[in-house]
C-alpha positions in Angstrom: -46.4 -29.2 26.7 -42.8 -30.2 26.2 -41.0 -29.1 29.4 -37.7 -28.8 27.5 -39.3 -26.0 25.4 -40.9 -24.3 28.5 -40.4 -20.6 27.7 -40.9 -19.2 31.2 -37.9 -18.3 33.5 -38.7 -18.1 37.2 -35.4 -17.4 39.0 -33.7 -14.7 41.0 -32.7 -11.9 38.7 -33.3 -13.9 35.6 -34.7 -11.8 32.8 -38.1 -13.0 31.7 -38.6 -13.8 28.0 -41.0 -10.8 27.8 -40.1 -7.8 30.0 -43.6 -6.4 29.8 -44.8 -3.1 31.2 -41.4 -1.5 31.8 -40.8 0.4 28.5 -41.1 3.8 30.1 -38.6 2.9 32.8 -36.1 1.4 30.3 -36.4 4.5 28.1 -35.6 6.8 31.1 -32.6 4.7 32.0 -31.4 4.7 28.4 -31.5 8.5 28.3 -29.6 8.8 31.6 -26.9 6.4 30.3 -26.6 8.2 27.0 -26.1 11.5 28.8 -23.4 10.0 31.0 -21.7 8.6 27.9 -21.6 12.1 26.5 -20.2 13.5 29.8 -23.4 15.2 30.8 -25.2 14.8 34.1 -28.0 12.3 34.3 -29.8 11.6 37.6 -29.0 8.1 38.7 -32.0 5.7 39.0 -32.7 3.7 42.2 -35.4 1.0 41.7 -37.4 0.3 44.8 -40.1 -2.4 45.4 -41.1 -5.6 47.0 -39.3 -8.9 46.3 -40.6 -10.5 43.1 -41.4 -7.4 41.2 -38.4 -7.8 38.9 -36.0 -5.1 40.2 -32.9 -7.3 39.7 -33.9 -8.3 36.2 -34.5 -4.6 35.3 -31.2 -3.6 36.7 -29.5 -6.3 34.6 -31.3 -5.1 31.5 -30.1 -1.5 32.2 -26.6 -2.8 32.7 -26.6 -4.5 29.3 -27.8 -1.2 27.9 -24.9 0.6 29.5 -22.4 -1.9 28.1 -24.0 -1.5 24.6 -23.3 2.3 25.0 -19.6 1.4 25.6 -19.8 2.3 29.3 -17.9 0.3 31.8 -20.2 -1.5 34.3 -19.3 -2.5 37.8 -21.8 -5.2 39.0 -22.3 -5.5 42.7 -24.7 -7.3 44.9 -24.6 -6.1 48.5 -24.7 -9.1 50.8 -25.2 -8.9 54.5 -22.2 -8.0 56.7 -19.9 -6.9 53.9 -18.4 -3.4 53.9 -18.8 -1.0 51.0 -15.0 -0.9 50.3 -14.8 -4.7 50.1 -17.6 -4.6 47.5 -16.3 -1.7 45.5 -12.6 -2.6 45.2 -12.7 -5.8 43.0 -15.1 -4.2 40.5 -13.2 -0.9 40.3 -10.0 -2.8 39.8 -11.5 -4.6 36.8 -12.9 -1.3 35.5 -9.5 0.3 35.6 -7.9 -2.6 33.8 -10.6 -2.2 31.0 -10.0 1.6 30.9 -6.2 0.9 30.5 -6.4 -1.7 27.8 -5.5 -1.2 24.2 -3.5 2.0 24.7 -0.2 3.1 26.3 -0.6 3.7 30.0 -1.3 7.4 30.6 -0.5 9.5 33.7 -4.2 9.4 34.6 -4.2 5.6 34.4 -1.2 5.4 36.7 -2.8 7.9 39.0 -6.0 5.9 39.2 -4.3 2.6 40.0 -2.3 4.4 42.7 -5.5 5.8 44.1 -7.0 2.3 44.2 -3.8 1.0 45.9 -3.9 3.8 48.5 -7.6 3.2 49.1 -7.0 -0.5 49.8 -4.0 0.3 52.0 -5.8 2.9 54.1 -9.2 1.1 54.3 -7.7 -2.2 55.5 -7.1 -0.5 58.8 -10.8 -0.1 59.4 -12.4 -2.8 57.2 -11.1 -6.3 57.9 -13.0 -7.9 55.0 -11.1 -5.9 52.4 -8.9 -8.7 51.0 -7.9 -7.7 47.4 -4.2 -7.3 46.9 -3.3 -4.4 44.6 0.3 -4.8 43.7 1.0 -1.1 43.1 2.8 1.5 45.1 0.5 3.6 47.1 0.9 7.4 47.1 -0.7 7.8 50.6 1.1 7.8 53.9 -1.0 5.9 56.4 -1.5 7.6 59.8 -2.1 4.8 62.2 -3.0 7.2 65.0 -6.3 8.1 63.5 -9.2 6.0 62.0 -9.3 6.3 58.2 -12.0 8.6 56.7 -14.1 6.7 54.1 -15.7 9.9 52.9 -12.4 11.5 52.0 -10.8 8.3 50.6 -13.8 7.4 48.5 -14.0 10.8 46.9 -10.3 10.7 46.0 -10.8 7.2 44.4 -13.9 8.1 42.5 -12.3 11.3 41.2 -9.3 9.4 39.8 -11.5 6.8 38.2 -13.8 9.4 36.8 -10.9 11.4 35.3 -9.6 8.3 33.6 -13.0 7.4 32.2 -13.4 11.0 30.9 -10.0 10.7 29.1 -11.3 7.5 27.5 -14.5 9.2 26.4 -16.6 6.8 28.4 -18.1 6.4 31.8 -18.2 4.0 34.7 -21.6 2.9 36.1 -21.9 1.1 39.5 -24.8 -1.3 39.5 -25.5 -2.2 43.1 -28.4 -4.5 44.0 -29.8 -5.0 47.5 -28.8 -1.4 48.5 -30.8 -1.6 51.7 -28.3 -3.9 53.4 -25.5 -1.4 53.2 -24.4 0.1 56.5 -25.9 3.6 56.9 -22.5 5.2 57.3 -21.1 3.4 54.3 -24.2 4.4 52.3 -23.7 8.1 53.4 -20.1 8.0 52.2 -21.2 6.5 48.8 -23.8 9.2 48.3 -21.4 12.0 49.2 -18.7 10.7 46.9 -21.2 10.5 44.0 -22.4 14.0 44.8 -18.9 15.4 44.6 -18.2 13.5 41.3 -21.4 14.9 39.8 -20.4 18.5 40.8 -17.1 18.0 39.0 -18.9 16.6 35.8 -17.0 13.3 35.9 -18.7 10.3 34.3 -19.1 8.0 37.2 -22.5 7.2 38.5 -24.8 4.6 40.3 -27.8 2.6 39.2 -29.2 0.7 42.1 -32.1 -1.4 43.4 -33.4 -2.1 46.9 -36.4 -2.9 49.1 -38.9 0.0 49.8 -37.0 1.1 52.9 -34.0 2.2 50.8 -35.6 5.6 50.0 -36.0 6.6 53.7 -32.5 5.1 54.5 -30.8 7.1 51.8 -32.7 10.2 52.7 -31.6 9.8 56.3 -28.0 9.2 55.2 -27.8 12.4 53.1 -30.7 14.8 52.8 -29.8 15.7 49.2 -30.1 12.1 48.0 -33.5 12.8 46.5 -31.9 15.5 44.3 -29.0 13.2 43.2 -31.1 10.1 42.5 -34.5 9.4 41.0 -36.3 6.8 43.0 -38.6 4.7 40.9 -41.1 2.4 42.5 -41.5 -0.9 40.8 -44.9 -2.6 41.4 -46.9 -5.5 40.1 -47.8 -5.4 36.4 -51.2 -4.2 35.3 -53.5 -6.7 33.7 -52.5 -5.9 30.1 -48.8 -6.2 30.8 -49.3 -9.4 32.8 -51.2 -10.9 29.9 -48.3 -10.0 27.6 -45.8 -11.6 30.0 -47.8 -14.8 29.7 -49.0 -14.7 26.2 -46.0 -13.6 24.1 -43.5 -16.3 25.2 -46.2 -19.0 24.6 -47.3 -17.6 21.2 -43.8 -17.7 19.9 -44.0 -21.5 20.3 -47.6 -21.7 18.9 -49.4 -22.0 22.2 -52.1 -19.8 23.6 -54.3 -19.5 26.8 -58.0 -19.5 27.3 -59.3 -16.3 28.8 -60.3 -18.2 32.0 -56.8 -19.6 32.3 -55.3 -16.1 32.1 -57.9 -14.8 34.6 -56.9 -17.6 37.1 -53.2 -16.9 36.8 -53.4 -13.1 37.0 -55.7 -13.4 40.1 -53.4 -15.8 41.9 -50.2 -13.9 41.1 -51.6 -10.4 41.6 -49.5 -9.3 38.7 -46.1 -9.9 40.4 -43.5 -10.5 37.7 -41.7 -13.4 39.4 -44.9 -15.2 40.3 -46.2 -14.9 36.7 -43.1 -16.8 35.6 -43.7 -19.5 38.3 -47.4 -19.9 37.3 -46.5 -19.8 33.6 -43.9 -22.5 34.0 -46.3 -24.7 35.9 -49.1 -24.2 33.5 -46.9 -25.1 30.6 -45.6 -28.3 32.2 -49.1 -29.4 33.2 -51.0 -28.5 30.0 -52.0 -31.3 27.7 -54.1 -29.1 25.4 -53.7 -26.0 23.3 -55.0 -23.5 24.3 -54.1 -23.9 28.0 -57.4 -24.2 29.8 -58.7 -22.8 33.1 -58.8 -26.3 34.6 -55.1 -26.7 33.8 -54.3 -23.2 35.2 -56.0 -24.2 38.5 -53.8 -27.3 38.6 -50.9 -24.9 37.9 -51.9 -22.9 41.0 -51.6 -25.9 43.2 -48.2 -26.8 41.7 -46.8 -23.3 41.8 -47.8 -22.7 45.4 -46.2 -26.1 46.4 -43.0 -25.0 44.6 -42.9 -21.6 46.3 -43.6 -23.1 49.7 -40.7 -25.5 49.2 -38.2 -22.9 48.0 -38.9 -19.2 47.6 -40.9 -18.9 50.9 -39.2 -21.7 52.9 -35.7 -20.4 52.5 -36.8 -17.2 54.2 -38.9 -18.9 56.9 -36.0 -21.2 57.9 -33.8 -18.2 58.7 -36.2 -17.1 61.5 -36.2 -17.8 65.2 -39.4 -18.7 67.1 -40.2 -15.1 68.2 -39.7 -13.8 64.6 -42.0 -16.5 63.2 -44.7 -15.7 65.8 -44.5 -12.0 64.9 -44.9 -12.8 61.2 -47.8 -15.2 61.9 -49.6 -12.6 63.9 -49.1 -10.1 61.0 -50.6 -12.6 58.6 -53.6 -13.2 60.9 -54.2 -9.4 61.2 -54.0 -9.1 57.4 -56.6 -11.8 57.0 -59.0 -10.6 59.6 -58.7 -6.8 60.0 -60.7 -4.3 58.1 -58.2 -2.9 55.5 -57.9 0.8 56.4 -54.3 1.3 55.7 -53.9 0.1 52.2 -53.4 -3.4 50.8 -51.0 -5.5 52.8 -50.3 -2.8 55.4 -51.1 -3.4 59.1 -50.7 -1.4 62.2 -47.9 -2.5 64.5 -50.3 -2.0 67.4 -52.7 -4.5 65.9 -50.0 -7.1 65.6 -49.0 -6.5 69.3 -52.6 -6.8 70.3 -52.9 -10.1 68.4 -49.9 -11.4 70.4 -51.2 -10.0 73.7 -48.0 -8.0 74.1 -46.9 -4.3 74.2 -45.7 -2.7 71.1 -42.5 -1.6 72.8 -41.7 -5.2 73.9 -41.9 -6.3 70.3 -39.8 -3.5 68.9 -36.5 -5.6 68.8 -38.2 -8.4 67.0 -39.7 -6.0 64.5 -36.3 -4.4 63.9 -34.7 -7.8 63.4 -37.2 -8.7 60.7 -36.7 -5.3 59.0 -33.0 -6.0 59.0 -33.5 -9.4 57.5 -35.5 -7.8 54.7 -38.8 -9.6 55.4 -40.8 -6.6 56.5 -40.6 -2.8 56.2 -42.4 0.2 57.6 -44.3 2.2 55.0 -44.8 4.9 57.6 -44.7 5.4 61.4 -46.6 2.6 63.2 -47.2 0.6 60.1 -45.7 -2.7 59.0 -45.9 -4.7 55.7 -44.3 -7.8 54.2 -41.5 -7.2 51.6 -42.4 -10.6 50.0 -45.7 -10.7 48.2 -48.0 -13.6 49.2 -45.9 -14.4 52.3 -48.9 -13.8 54.6 -50.7 -16.7 52.9 -47.6 -18.9 53.3 -47.4 -18.0 57.0 -51.0 -19.1 57.5 -50.3 -22.4 55.7 -47.0 -23.2 57.5 -48.1 -22.1 61.0 -51.7 -23.2 61.5 
């Protein structure tokens, strides 16, 4: 097939040509956003799941829905070692500019900009990565004898932004991806501020996404998080949805798949959205026939795995030290050899330690480092699983 016309889109956060199997979730998000636009409370959505299930693509689709409802979106990806204030300030500054456009400046607009200036001035004492210069007079007197309180300052800032949004008959939605990397104290302050804003019926809310550990992390940060947010687990697509994700983009260009080809791709990808795009891309580029055959799909498997090994998997592997690589290789071995009694892809930490001939306690620091890097997580006490689907197979290939 012509590679220029290849309809598949494997990439980080890139929306696939057919967002199959997510209609119920998108409808739920749409209702929440419409309620926010009307000034009514809607529980914020937090999307959780492994890497490659399409969380970022879904979050981007929800963001576009928010903007179509005339809501102001603040788009944030939480990178490692960045503070929450440094992430929030640029986006909130842009949101305030939008809320103040096209009309004479109001008292609430002036108040909101002053609140932002005060927030930056006060938080710079504690957060050295807060760099944005806000050229407005602050209405806060800074007390250098005490450390600034993020809880208090963030509530004041959100309240001012929410008041201005309400005056403009709109709302502000924070879209934060990779929530799990936020510092726990920063995360607690964010949850508290959103809780206060919801109690005051102000239209400022959060739509977020993160790895599976984010639910426990947010619950630990604030016990009422589960009442403020709706946590939605995003998993692999069922067979019918996976077939739609493959078939519909191809059919729009007059191309189809043999049943055997679909069976091969769905088996190899296990229904994970990102991998379906990788296999679809490879199958399209390799195919010389229409419909695409099982033989061509098998060649696509070889090509897709090679591409993943060289990029998607390799970039994560290369960030690891020797001890971390050995731990993940032991996990992969246990997954391949142990009787699965804990659910698919979940192994006992004790079994990993036994495989390495070490004590569980001695491996604790390495395990915590890998959790911090976002490569593994703990589904429950004493259990460990990869956050990246198919990474166990990669570890067995790369460390024989």
